[in-house]
C-alpha positions, 0 to 999 in steps of 0.5 A, spaced: 500 500 500 505 504 501 509 503 495 502 504 491 501 511 494 509 513 493 508 511 486 502 515 485 505 521 488 511 520 483 506 520 477 502 526 480 509 530 481 511 528 474 505 530 471 504 537 474 511 538 472 510 537 465 503 541 465 506 547 469 511 549 463 505 550 458 503 557 458 510 559 461 513 565 458 520 564 456 525 568 451 528 567 444 534 566 442 536 569 435 536 566 428 531 561 429 525 560 425 518 560 427 513 557 422 506 558 422 505 551 420 509 545 421 510 544 414 513 552 413 517 550 419 520 544 416 521 548 410 524 554 413 529 549 417 531 546 410 532 553 407 537 555 413 541 549 412 541 550 405 543 557 406 537 559 401 536 567 404 532 569 398 527 563 399 527 565 407 526 572 405 520 570 401 517 566 406 517 572 411 514 577 406 508 572 405 507 572 413 509 564 413 515 565 417 518 569 423 525 569 425 526 570 432 531 576 435 534 575 442 530 576 448 523 576 444 518 574 450 514 568 448 509 563 451 509 556 450 503 553 447 505 546 446 511 541 447 509 536 442 512 530 445 518 529 449 523 527 444 520 531 438 525 537 439 519 542 436 515 546 440 509 551 439 509 558 442 506 565 441 509 572 441 507 575 448 501 580 446 500 577 439 495 572 437 499 568 432 502 561 434 509 559 431 512 552 430 519 552 432 525 548 435 526 547 442 532 550 442 529 557 440 527 558 447 532 560 452 529 554 457 528 548 453 522 544 457 
């Protein structure tokens, strides 16, 4: 009985810790892309690797991509799994949700 209670408390602690991070506010790091869809984020990530600045600029002009500056305040919307490396954030004061790398925020949950 005691073991069962201990396991229940541990499970509750782990669950509350993971939920606490969604909704928290973090700061961004410079140079990471934020796409308005997962497809746009993946496309921009590939373009960054290929150093295709012209295509990245076009995505920015079209409103499909945001390049983060250092210290922008974002609210964590979704962590998308422990090992995916992708999070959804919203710029504080804004309404648009962006897909980005976990590494794009100063503290990666």
